C-alpha positions, -999 to 999 in steps of 0.1 A, spaced: -651 -302 -584 -612 -302 -590 -592 -307 -615 -563 -331 -625 -531 -311 -633 -515 -322 -664 -491 -352 -658 -453 -335 -652 -428 -352 -670 -387 -355 -660 -360 -376 -645 -373 -375 -612 -408 -377 -615 -416 -373 -579 -391 -342 -570 -406 -317 -547 -432 -347 -536 -443 -359 -500 -448 -390 -491 -460 -411 -465 -455 -453 -460 -475 -467 -432 -457 -503 -423 -424 -486 -444 -394 -504 -421 -393 -539 -438 -406 -562 -469 -427 -540 -492 -430 -510 -476 -395 -506 -471 -389 -512 -510 -413 -486 -515 -398 -461 -493 -365 -466 -510 -374 -468 -545 -396 -436 -541 -364 -418 -526 -344 -428 -556 -373 -406 -581 -365 -378 -555 -395 -378 -528 -391 -367 -498 -401 -402 -480 -413 -406 -438 -420 -440 -424 -442 -453 -401 -442 -482 -384 -439 -502 -350 -401 -501 -350 -381 -478 -368 -347 -483 -358 -338 -499 -394 -350 -467 -408 -321 -446 -422 -318 -414 -434 -328 -398 -463 -362 -419 -447 -376 -402 -417 -390 -428 -392 -418 -420 -369 -435 -448 -349 -468 -454 -343 -495 -484 -342 -521 -483 -372 -543 -502 -344 -545 -467 -322 -555 -436 -339 -543 -411 -312 -507 -425 -322 -509 -426 -359 -527 -394 -358 -494 -378 -341 -468 -399 -362 -484 -385 -397 -494 -347 -382 -452 -347 -371 -441 -361 -402 -459 -340 -430 -445 -312 -405 -412 -322 -413 -420 -330 -450 -435 -295 -453 -473 -312 -464 -479 -349 -478 -487 -353 -514 -489 -391 -510 -498 -421 -492 -492 -454 -489 -514 -478 -470 -489 -503 -469 -492 -518 -428 -508 -552 -426 -505 -591 -410 -509 -620 -426 -534 -651 -414 -536 -685 -424 -563 -712 -417 -599 -718 -425 -636 -699 -415 -628 -727 -380 -591 -721 -380 -595 -682 -361 -615 -673 -330 -632 -643 -325 -605 -624 -318 -580 -632 -342 -610 -619 -371 -606 -582 -349 -574 -581 -344 -560 -586 -382 -593 -565 -395 -579 -541 -372 -546 -539 -389 -553 -545 -424 -586 -526 -427 -591 -501 -395 -552 -492 -402 -560 -482 -435 -591 -457 -428 -571 -446 -398 -540 -433 -420 -563 -419 -448 -583 -403 -424 -555 -382 -406 -533 -375 -441 -569 -364 -459 -565 -330 -446 -526 -323 -458 -533 -346 -493 -563 -317 -502 -534 -292 -499 -517 -312 -525 -515 -304 -561 -509 -343 -568 -521 -362 -541 -526 -397 -547 -527 -430 -524 -523 -460 -529 -534 -493 -507 -513 -523 -505 -545 -549 -516 -534 -591 -524 -537 -613 -550 -554 -632 -519 -588 -603 -526 -595 -615 -559 -581 -651 -561 -596 -683 -541 -567 -691 -522 -567 -725 -491 -559 -716 -461 -564 -680 -465 -603 -671 -451 -592 -643 -430 -561 -629 -445 -588 -627 -482 -619 -609 -462 -593 -586 -452 -576 -577 -487 -611 -582 -502 -622 -557 -481 -593 -535 -486 -598 -537 -525 -638 -527 -522 -626 -499 -500 -601 -488 -528 -631 -483 -548 -651 -467 -527 -628 -443 -515 -616 -433 -558 -652 -427 -556 -657 -405 -527 -624 -381 -538 -619 -382 -576 -637 -345 -570 -613 -334 -550 -585 -344 -572 -573 -373 -552 -563 -403 -570 -571 -439 -550 -551 -472 -564 -545 -505 -548 -519 -530 -561 -525 -565 -553 -493 -588 -551 -488 -625 -556 -469 -644 -527 -437 -620 -521 -408 -630 -512 -411 -605 -478 -402 -611 -444 -437 -628 -437 -432 -654 -462 -405 -662 -451 -413 -669 -416 -441 -692 -426 -419 -712 -447 -395 -711 -418 -423 -728 -399 -431 -753 -429 -423 -792 -424 -405 -792 -453 -397 -750 -461 -379 -761 -492 -411 -782 -505 -435 -758 -495 -419 -728 -511 -418 -750 -544 -453 -750 -544 -456 -713 -539 -435 -707 -565 -454 -728 -589 -487 -710 -583 -477 -686 -602 -471 -686 -636 -437 -672 -641 -426 -702 -617 -415 -676 -589 -424 -656 -557 -428 -618 -563 -400 -592 -558 -407 -566 -533 -393 -544 -556 -416 -551 -582 -444 -546 -555 -424 -512 -547 -422 -502 -587 -458 -508 -592 -470 -481 -568 -446 -459 -579 -465 -460 -609 -500 -457 -592 -492 -429 -575 -469 -411 -599 -479 -373 -613 -472 -395 -649 -505 -417 -635 -528 -390 -633 -558 -402 -650 -558 -437 -632 -580 -439 -603 -601 -467 -590 -576 -494 -604 -566 -526 -590 -530 -533 -601 -515 -568 -602 -481 -582 -595 -485 -618 -589 -464 -630 -616 -499 -637 -640 -517 -656 -607 -548 -639 -619 -555 -637 -652 -536 -666 -670 -545 -700 -670 -518 -724 -682 -520 -755 -696 -499 -783 -677 -468 -791 -693 -461 -820 -715 -429 -836 -731 -446 -821 -764 -445 -786 -759 -421 -763 -771 -409 -731 -764 -428 -705 -785 
């Protein structure tokens, strides 16, 4: 059994560490990649389109549904970085509707990206992570994995699988010194949510409804999710594995009563 090293403390907890972020060219992935660089990490991004990826980030084009291209991109990234310590499995796509609203092809497409994409990237990265002294994997999951949301059957099923997969991976690799955790964001202010709002009959009303279902009364920011991912990936979290960290404005755990005129600030 590999012992987990004692945590490293310093102004830059990620100094000398090498990270790879799938789906890192936009949204939560981009915020995470940029945040990790500010913490001292060398960071590579894998995405379908890396034209917007600027230095110091390294960009590598690959499709998480294509095992060959993904393996090649991760191998090239690891070679340029001189190894790999952290894998952020962030690539994913959304889906709307009940179980009646999407055909088999759409189910296969979403599961292929959201679940098998995690599997493929992890398989490709493991040989490099095994050589690290601070190996960590963080999967981007969702509050949809643990809370029943309307019109999200397919998306919820895919993220429920990621949640369970995180636990299984954590159990499989803990004795090799590889930590595996996930973040469960609530509705985040990302390009995908922006497109949903743009397509709504009343975008302002739809945004207000999404904000209202989170107790804090607003959407989660990509930077807030990035901070949680960095916390789980950090060597300072060396005793944390098999954990799902909710970043959801209180949506999962809080049950607030309706506001009344008699309520007063506490």
